C-alpha positions as CSV (number, residue, x, y, z in Angstrom):
1,M,111.7,68.1,98.0
2,T,115.2,68.6,96.5
3,L,115.9,71.0,93.7
4,S,117.8,70.0,90.7
5,Y,121.2,71.6,89.9
6,K,119.8,73.8,87.2
7,A,116.9,74.9,89.4
8,R,119.3,75.8,92.2
9,R,121.4,77.8,89.8
10,R,118.4,79.7,88.6
11,W,117.2,80.4,92.1
12,A,120.7,81.6,93.1
13,L,120.7,84.0,90.2
14,V,117.2,85.4,91.2
15,I,118.3,85.7,94.8
16,L,121.5,87.6,93.9
17,L,120.0,89.9,91.3
18,I,116.7,90.7,92.9
19,G,116.7,89.6,96.5
20,L,120.1,90.8,97.6
21,P,119.6,94.5,96.4
22,V,116.2,94.6,98.2
23,Y,117.8,93.1,101.3
24,V,120.6,95.7,101.2
25,L,118.0,98.5,101.1
26,V,116.1,97.0,104.0
27,A,119.3,96.4,106.0
28,S,120.4,100.0,105.4
29,W,117.1,101.3,106.5
30,L,117.2,99.1,109.7
31,A,120.7,100.3,110.5
32,T,119.7,103.9,110.4
33,A,116.0,103.6,111.5
34,F,116.9,104.8,115.0
35,G,119.3,107.5,114.0
36,R,123.0,107.3,113.4
37,Q,124.8,105.0,115.9
38,N,128.3,104.8,117.0
39,L,130.6,103.6,114.1
40,L,131.4,100.3,115.8
41,V,127.7,99.6,116.5
42,E,126.7,100.4,113.0
43,L,129.5,98.2,111.6
44,L,128.4,95.4,113.9
45,I,124.8,95.7,112.6
46,Y,126.0,95.6,109.0
47,V,128.2,92.5,109.6
48,V,125.4,90.6,111.4
49,L,122.8,91.5,108.7
50,G,125.4,90.6,106.1
51,V,125.7,87.1,107.4
52,V,122.0,86.6,108.3
53,W,120.7,87.0,104.8
54,A,122.6,84.0,103.5
55,L,121.7,81.5,106.2
56,P,118.2,80.6,104.8
57,F,119.7,80.1,101.3
58,R,122.6,77.8,102.2
59,F,121.1,74.8,100.5
60,I,120.6,76.8,97.3
61,F,124.1,78.1,97.0
62,K,125.8,74.9,98.1
63,G,127.8,73.4,95.2
64,I,126.7,76.0,92.6
65,G,130.3,76.8,91.6
66,Q,131.1,73.2,90.8
67,A,130.3,71.3,87.6
68,D,126.8,69.9,87.1
69,P,126.8,66.5,88.8
70,D,123.9,65.4,86.6
71,A,125.6,66.2,83.3
72,R,126.8,63.5,81.0
73,R,130.5,63.1,80.9
């Protein structure tokens, strides 16, 4: 099932406004759950977690910044 352009824009907005702040809190908790690590280890954790959150949502964010392909010209 493919989402329309407008539906993908709405989902992208929900993900960015609600999902991303929640993910930031969870990632921060995970990075410090076992105590403070070495600065490089902690940086690596944040970089990996920063990339991982977007992978499941690639299809939603793809093409959002372009004009609506379904709109009348």
